[in-house]
Steps between C-alpha positions, in 0.01 A plus 500: 500500500789738589662433169173552326440802708844629418447435124160652531635803679783519253253457214273759657793719564612457139145563390473798726841624379384444145183676570683780668738527207214486260301754702810717502534448123128576462543809709792610287314423184203703628719796582668471155160463334372803683809705397467376142136604485585838633783534249273392217230743611753782531653428164170460326370823664820685406511364156131582435536850651816580308368360172168676509646827639782502243257424218268786622804727523629403160156542350467841676841621375426387142151636498605836653794538259278418205238740630758775553606455131138509384426817703801702353291650211168540691672669803708708268204626306283499821254263335284398801281267285798296396639507850168386643457221246852365596438530878163349490622192318737441784259601779248229387752228581383313811821543713554868420399734790568830329665667199632855515655708222672821628695784354856600578393685810310205646152637420244228397401507124290187495390217737318287255149627603257666265475841664852499652406649841868520607614691187765762590531384865837444638592141612544525876563136597818427692694363194374759253803729527743212448305383196485840341872545550595152384706479172382157400273208573411472881320223686381561853290280726281672751256293708284300264600687182803467264558846349686484160590840349697622198579851367360599156770658288547632155870518437662670807180683583291347789129543430378330812441137595257217560426294816311174517410342826458119522310347788699251708197400715383231257854368464541464875158345545574234235840430649351460857237257357771294312712489826198383700420220253862378488519505878180300542618246234845464648359450852248249389763318302741490796240375747392221268851375432612512864179322617592231249850490641363474857283205397802330336710557823232336712474208277858432394812687595693357212286693254626833636783513256262416218264770614783745506587418145134520388474845671818612335383402154139594533525829681845644564641453149182655323494791736876565449447473121209741521717738702777473240246556219366806683849647513540436122159663422595791729817536282291513185543139389136390449602166350644380827464122556222401745472177701376203295219433737184374346321374807171629623616561854564832659859514366376433152228763536759742624727421204224534254386829662856620491523405136188679410620806694832484302319476170265784590792725594687408179187571291451832682869584444467422125182721482673782675800481268279485201316816624817667589676433166220496241277770362146383569346648180737405230683203662835670427776542749456800725752766614629292786567193286654708223735676736627165639555374147674821397736473794581138421568578135728797590707281743538240234592740223753715678842451360401270216475774224127448437227770495129517584238753429205614692191628320240703697171510305219724621160506324419855385185653631365170646322690774262612225383137451418460862329830524284459188442125468543381858764303690366160382564598138830646609604175656404306178707752296797450734476124453500525124787747512693261727448213262632708208805605694559135611488380137739765381741432793499126430553554125775771520642485853579125499488249780680734743231777454306590818175687506341654815212736577584768751145594560252714317593530135879464540695197376865427528708262269847366556696357213856371472748545226780273377865572502488790245464837664249632249290188499272592790441852391391382156268240646358752746427752219334231290286393788402858586406574138294173495322588823417847387355365175312210673349708781386757252270254336130530612383280784132374466323482842122459524455573127691832542843586361748654744804683351794543725872550469806435716806693611817292554819587673813280444801482732811275457729320742786570550503814285238702693534349847641202679235457775138403487375810667667743266401287198132510589524876574661565162244288319225699662667830405539387137129395492399843635706668226328285242162636631630857493619451142150437389408154627463174293869457447817402690816663627838364616633635825770772487674699764332818376162358596591523870549868464174548309307303759657693788408836333146374442462381856634834633243687275230280632594559864521882444174497312309349792343784692618755250147638454437529868841689537396742226770393258247392236299781343279556194596715203242605244562528121238720321277342233372738233230477234688498171241697307528824711782418743264539796602333827256209574677283756829361637675166538605416857871384498668353804831652609752380763740746666737267687661664808849376390486435126265779398256448215454135420387409145141365491617226265713369783278522807159430329640165377625416854167595643314273266741212548497523877120563530548844658297639210191352673570741795621799299236472231191576723688790665576645152134471407388686806762773460422553135122512554552738791713736295254491212211570728702792646575673170140451400381654821750785515531579134157404382648291218372148410841358407542129502786312663639179343676243720719209377400154626735199493405147407547391861257764631239398240526136611453581866156395624387846629627724225154622405421578867824688541405734215147556616614564854748756388226681299264490793753634751617787286163591338651494149239427225575161340513644149797712599713191586670318206682169565794423274586128431758348278413241235696234685308568822170423314641204329610333831139403574263646248182362656575635841615835353176523301278444813689759705525765231139456407391560867718813521362638171153448617596710808615775259875449509687529164744230386796572281736254336856627537798449275267381222675343206795350688315185626326224329127545580388654166149582395341173625590567856380871474163360397473259807656717775300829578733786425408873461826611351846402376832679552735477200839404629773771494721286283263562202467873575875552524563430129157587359645807312771309316398129488219429266433160662450663845275765342295223325464296826402807700243596244368140490470490881303830509265380227449161663435641851251760364315232306447324835393819670822538709700805595859522368773642713851555375794497754853629451408808305821708517479718179239733357516318163393178672202669666400664167522163317287327767240775472482445120452127555218555747679398829288605800739562790879530544762533768882550490773747584388737234168532665614478857747324727399298798458739798405490864152567632569864584632591147222297330236710702679814388479379137126432539440841653 
């Protein structure tokens, strides 16, 4: 019995020791399992938070940078409608809390709402001052909002900036929910496995090693593999290998859930990249993608003796399509234009050609040349000529033909610049010069263009506010009746006395005003001043002398031109028949139907309409019949040689006869000799103006002339 007892005690001791060891092992495994679960939870939470936060940040940075580029022209021209359209498209996104567009002082220009209640208010939040002073993209997280801001620049000039606030509350809620689910599943998984281990320990101690191996293979290894995969995904490797676990237990469910999460993040990343690098309308590369491609090409080509060319193509007067036919038609036109450009680039630019849309109606093309230095220049010229021809062909949209042109600027690497930023700037300058030269053509960049652009920008800056400062004034050139040389009216001429440069030629600053859009501000002021002066000399001198005012094509296309004229007449009390509007043939041709409607309404109100510079354009008799016109002004180029050039005399005589047959008044401008006036009288010309009849003069001198 003692031996048995001893063996039993020894066996029990061994069993007890084995149980104690196994319990210790189980306790150790439990501790390790708990630590592993905590590590998995922490890694999963960190990975999810970092991935989602970084994707939101990358999306915000890309979207704000793209929005800043899109808002350059609207902010520059103070186009609140265009700013509103852009901000509202962002504000409607579910995770966007607010969108603010502000000027260089930090005053709000637009907040994406319809009535803009915050317009003109200063941003007073704690980070507003840092954002306004920031030189580049800035990301700040305050509470439940990630604020992404970027300045809006044109060249070195800072126009303002844009801020977009992204809500972090949804992100944190989703992350907390995921953490909670993972915690529950890990706990349930741990309890089940260790209950199984406990049962095995009670039944057979020898199975402890086997249970440990099973645990290692069924739980620890998959979790570690998931942890490694999470680190890979965090680093951007969405193809990281996941555990090959096809079971339907908790570990298999966790593996499948993790796999679905990885696929979802990968798909979301691809969508974000596609949105960030692709133009949604045309499917072309956008500005961001093109810039990355250009940087890569420049790095590859440096030092190998090869060239590349950038072509900046901007559609001429595309805004007219949107204004007259609507943005849907405008989008369809852009798609057709993009297809034509793509076909030309593929045919001429070769396999290395890259086409991108920078937004609006601006396209950029990159082509490479071979080893010969002149190769890329010749290819670029051929491509530019082809594009000008292709884009000039009519586009059929909704059974209507749309006629457009394009202005193209070409710059070369490394001749013009060695960096991407300067190349893109030079291409933009060359494109602008192509527009200044008459549009629907192309220009290669040259150093002289920088000076021309600098002068033009300086003129534009000085012209802003010139009317309010009293630098812009009106001069009046008398208009006489040819038959008896009686004064019947005057033409209002805009003059600019610059405080530094003195008198600036109207041919210089009027063109700048039209190109920059300042004419839409100066034009109404000129109307009011001319009507006020005409009403004054009518009141003081008792003379019913008319005043004629020149109108640009841009003013005529503005939506409220008719109202501007009628308001000026109402404010000054000038009778409508004493106001004459002068339009060029090209202004009427820009949109004949719109011009006809506006001019018809003004004529019904009593305002007279004259066609200026007649004979130099392309309208001809057919347009005179369709557009309501009361009179035509014979261009001074015909009058100058009318005494010695039989052709000019014949044309002048024909114009007078044609206009009289249509019941129109004929005015001759540029009359500088008595013989010219006598000849015009003999041909039946009605009115005339010129230096022989009277120089342009200020209001005081003109009133003295009337008196």
